[in-house]
N, C-alpha and C positions, 0 to 999 in steps of 0.2 A: 675493474670498478663498477660493480653491478648496482650499487644503490643510487637511486634517482636523486636522493638529497645530496650526496657528496658530488655528483655529476654536476647538479646546478650550482652548489655553493663553490666548487673549484673553478668551474667555468666563468661565474660571475666575478670571482674574486681576481682571477688572472685578467680578465677584461677590464676590471676597475683599475688595477695597478698599471696596465699598459695605457689607460686613458690618462692617469696622472702624469706618467713620464711623457706622453704626447703632449699633454697640456703645457707642461715646463718647457719643452722644447718649442713649441709654437710661440709661447708668451715671451721667452727670452731670446729668440733668435735675433730679432732686430737689435736688441740691446748689446748682445755680444758683438754684432758687426759695427757698432758706433764707436769711431776711434776717440769721440770725445768723452768716452767712459774710461777715464784714466784708471779707476779703481780695478778695472778689469785686465789692465796691462799686467804683465808679469816681470817688467824689466826696470823697476825703479833704480836699482843699483847699476844696471847696465847704461841707463840713460844718464845718470850722474857721471859715470866714468866717460861716457862719450862726450857730454858737454864741456867738461875739463880740458880734454883733448883738443876739442874744437877751438877753444880760446887760445891755447898755445898754437895751434896751426896759424891762428891770425897773425902772431908774432914772429913765428919761425918758419912759415911756409908750408906747402902741402908736403914736402919731403918728410917733415917730422911727422905728419899724420900717417903718411904711408909707412914710415918706420914703425910707429906705434900699432897700426892696424895689423900688420904682418906678424906680429908677436902675440896676436890674442888667440885665444881657442877658436877651433874652426867653427864650432857652434855659434859663437858670437861673430866671428868674421864674415860668415855667409849671410848675415843679416844687416851688414853695413855695406852700402855702395857709395862711392865717392867719385865725382867728375872733376878732374883737374881743369884749371883756366884753358889748357889746350884742347879741351873737349874729349880726352880719354878717360876711361875708367882707371882709377888709380893704381889697381892691382892687375889691369889687363884683362879683366873679367867681362864676359857679355852680360848686358843689363836685361832683367826681366822686362818682357814686353809691356806690361802694364805700368812700368815705373818711368817711362819717357815722358808722358804728360807731366809728371810731377816736376822732373828736372826742367823742363821747358817753362814752367811757370815759377821757378825760383829765380829772383834777381834782386837788385839792391833795394827795390821798393817792396818786395814781398819775400822777406827773410825766413819765414816759418810757414809750412803747411802741414795740415793733417789729411789724409786720404786713405783709400783702400787699394791696396797693390796684391794682386792674386788673392783676393778675397781676405786680406790680412790688414789689421790696423798698421799704418805706416806714416812716420813723421819726416818731414824734409827741412833742411837748413841751408841757408845761403851765408857763407862766411867770406865777407870781403877781405882781401889780402892786400898787403902793402906796395908789392910790385904792380900787378896789374889783374884785373878781373876778379874772380872770386872762387872759392871752393864749394861746390855743391854736394851735400851729404844726404842721403836718404837711409833712414833706419826702419826696418821692420819691426815694430814695437811689439807684436804679438802673433800668436798663432791664428789660424783661420777660425771664424765663428763656430764651425761644427767642432773643431778640436777643443776650443774653449768651452763649449756647451758640454761636451763629454767630459772635460776636466772638471767642470763645475758639478755635474752629476756623480762623478766619481768621488770627488772630495766630500760631497753631501749625500752619498748614497744611502747610508744607514739611517740617517734621520728621515729621509724621504721614504725609504723602505718601511720603516717603522711605523711612520704616520699613516701611510697608504694602507699597510696591513691592518692597521687598528681601525681605521675608518671605513675602508671597504670591506674588511672581515666582518665587523658588526652588522652592516647593512647586508651583506650578502648572506650571512647565517639567518637573519630574520626573513629574507626573501625566500631562501630555500626551505625554511621551516613553514613559512606561509603556504608554499605551493606543494610540499610534500606531505604535510599533515593529513589533508583529506584524503590524499591516495592511501596513507597507512589506514585510515579508518575504513575505506572501501576494502582494502585488502582483508582486514580483519573481519569485515561484514561477510565478504565472499566465502571465507573459510568457515565461519559460523553457519551460514546457509547451506554450504556443502555438507557440514556435519549433521544437517537435519533441522536446525534452528529456524524454520521458514518465518517464524513470527518476528525475527530480529530486523530492526530498521535502522538506517545510518543516516537518513536525512535530518532528523532532529538535533544531531550533533554538528550539522553544518547549515543550520537554518539562518544563521547571522551572514552567511556569505551570498553574494548575489551574482556569482560568476558561473561559468561553465561547469566547474566541478560540483557546484550545489545542484545544478540541472542533472548532471550525471547521477548523483546521489538519489535524487526524487525518481529518476528513471529507473534505477536500480531497485528502489523500494517498490515501485509499481511493478516491475517484473517479478519480484519475489512475492508480492501478494497475489498476482495472477497465479503463480506457480502453485502457492499454497492453497489457493481456492480450488484449482484444478485438481490437485491431489486429494483435497478433502471430498470434492464431488465424485472422485474416482472410487474412493473407498466407501463412501456412502452408497454409491450405486452398486458396488460388490455386496454390501451387506443387505441392501434392500433386495437383491436378487436372490442372496442366499436365504433370507426370510421367506421369500416367495416359494423357493424349492422346498422348504420345510413342510409345506402343507401337502403337495402330491407325494412326497416321500413318507410321510406320516401315513397317508391313506395306502401306499404301497405296502408299508409294513404291516398294517391292519389286514390288508387282503392276503399277505403272505402268511400271516398267523392263521386266518381261517382256512387257507388252503391246506395248510399242514394238519388241521383238525380233521379234514375229509379224508376219504380213501384216495390216496396218492400213490398207490403201489407202482413202483417203477419211475416215479418222479422225485425221489428223495434227493438224489444228486443234483438235479437242475434246480429244485427249490433251495438246497444249501447254496449253490452258486449265487441265486438270487438274493439270498439272505446276506451273504459276505459282500455282495456289491452294494446292497442297501446300507449295511453298516459302515462300508468304506466311504460312501457319500455322506453319510451323517457325520463322520470324523472330519471330512473336508469342510462341511458347512460350519462344524463347531470351531474348527481353527480359523476360517474367515471371520466368523462373529467374534472372535477373541481379539482380533486386530483393532487397534485405535482408530477412530476417525480423526481425532485431533489431540493435541496435548492436554486440552481442557478436560479429557477423561480421566486424568490421573487422580488418584485418591489417596488419602493419607494412610501410611502404614500404621494399622492399629493393633497389631498382634504380633506374638513372638513364638519362633520355632527353634528346636534344638536340632542342628544339622546332622550330628551324629546318628541320633534316632530317626530323623527323616530318611537318610540314606539307607539305613537298616531296613526301615519299612519298605521303601522302594525296592530294594533288593528281593525281599520276600515277595511282593506283589508281581515282580517280573521273572521270578525264578521258573515259573512253569512256561511262560513264553520263550525264555531263552533256553530251557531244556528241550524244548521241541526240535531245535537245531543243534543241541549238543554244545551250547555255549555257556561257559561258566562265568558268574559275576564275581570277581574278586574285590572285596571292600576292605580298605585299610583306614580306620578312623583315629581321630585323635583321642588322647587320653582324658582330656578335660571337657567340660560342658561349654559348647559354642552355641551361643544365642544370637539370632539374627531377626531383625524387625521385619515383618511381612503383612501382607494384607490377604485374609481369606486362604485359598489353596493356591494362589497364583505361583508362588515360588515352588510348591510341589509339583504343579504341572510342568514348570520350565526345566526342572531337574529330571522329571520323568521323560520328558521329550528328549533330553540329551542322552539319557541312558538307552532309550528305545532306539535312537539313531545308531549308538555304538553296536547294539544287537543286530540292528537291520543290515548294517554294512560290514559286519564281521563275517568271515567264512564259516562254515559248519565246523564243529569240534574244536572252536577256539576259545578265546576268553575276552572279556570287557573288564577292565581294572577301574576302580574308582578310589582315590586317595584324598583324605582330608587332613590339612594341616592349619596349625594356628601360628600367625606371625604378628605378634603385638595386638593391635586392635583389628586386624584383618583376618578373616577366614578364607582359605584358598582350597578350592575343590578342582580336582583333575581327573577327567574321565578319558580314558584312552581305548580305542577299540583295536581290532587286529586286522582291519581291512587294508586296502591298497593306498589309503591316503587320498588327498585332494591336490591338484596341480597348483604349485606356489602362487601363480597369478590369480588363482580363484579362492584363496583362503579368506579374503575379506568379503568377496561377493556371496559366499554361502549364507551370510546373514541377512541377505536382502529378501524380501518377500517374494515367493514363487520362483526363487533361482534354484536351480539343480544343475550339477555338473553333468556332462555327457556321460559319464560312467554311471550315474545314479538314474538315468532315463529308462528305467525298465520296469515292466508290470510287476515283477517280483518284489522289487524294493518298495514300491507304493509310495504314497505321499505326494504332495504337489509344491514342496519347498517353503513350507510355512513354520515347520517346527523350530528350526534355529532363529528365524525371524522374531517369532513370539518369545522365545527363550532370552534373546539379546534385549528386547523390548522390557521384559520382566526384570531381568537383572539390572538394568539401568534405572528402572523405577525404585529398585531397592538400594540405589546408590552404589552399585558394584560396577565390575567390568568383566567382560568375557571375550576371550581370544580363541583363535584355532591355529594349530601349527602341525606339521607333519612330524610324527615321531622318529626318533633315530632308527629304531629297529623296525619300523613300518606301522602304518596305521595313522588314524587322525587322533591328536590330543587336544582337548577342549579345556581350557584354564578358566576358572571362574574365581573372582575375588569379591567378598562381601564383607561390609563393615559389621563388626560385632557390636553387640550392646550388653550393657551391664544392668541388672536389676538392683544393685546396691544403691541405696538413696543417702 
């Protein structure tokens, strides 16, 4: 039982029912032990039979009573003790220890007594005889008060159980829900914050509570706000630094252009390396500046692009880059027109990043395949390379900014781990999803799902 709600509910419910039974036991204990409570005795028929034979014993003597008692069922016989005028028990049995005071107090002036013998209600009678003395009889009229209480509970078990279940169940259900509801809200808030919704707050939903759970919700919101502010400051700092780097980079590129115009005999190779390094640095800065600082940077999708045509154009643009390593780009498009809402060239850049990754991590003389399928109102794009794939535990991590697997940390592969992070952000802004998985035959497979739009009005 892992649910906190059910743990509290059943725990409180069982406790409540135990309290009900205990209350009945405590409040009825004295009543069951009171011999004056004749309605608690279970011997009305036995008592009637006993008194009739006591009257006969007055006329016929103790022998008649002994004769009658010997022929009674043992269950009844064991509850009746009689002292003959000569002081012996009429059937020769030993008397219970607690019964002696009762017999001592029975005489001509005190012919009937009620008391407790061995914790059981007992009634005693003195029967004067014609010859001499009298016959003293003690009758254990009921069971012990514990036995009577258990008998009472057994006979009334279902009504007691039903009432206790209904009453305590309703109260315990409300109590468990009252305590577990804020924990459910906190759990939902934790998952949403973990998914990146740092602006989500849980304390407004618990503002009417004044207990520790409300304090916990406010502390949780305070923590989330601090994390959100810290991440925004971090991204803002990265962008500010990137902006500052662009100025010396621009001067470097200008100086490089001037140097190429002069007599640089013998320095062409070095200048080419400097140019590639400057271009590489420019790409990194552009990727960093494309990362959003906060969710407020999102803008409305105000344009439409056709996916088949877009991927066909990207294939042509990347053909030369892929051909340098002998990599073929295989494109399989859908037969119909697939329109997707977009903004500017953001979707184009995201798909280009994914295709470039496929080319970058595929071995020479291999291929990268891109497949487009339509499923109802959704367009599916699958890009698969021929590389070695990604460890299963890192498939989700590759979409984090600046994350790179160990196999990708080489100067030849390039990049700083921003391409997939930017692509994921862009796909989500378009209302789609993006996932990565290792293909069965080898390589990494990136699946993209985008909602289609219709221009029919």
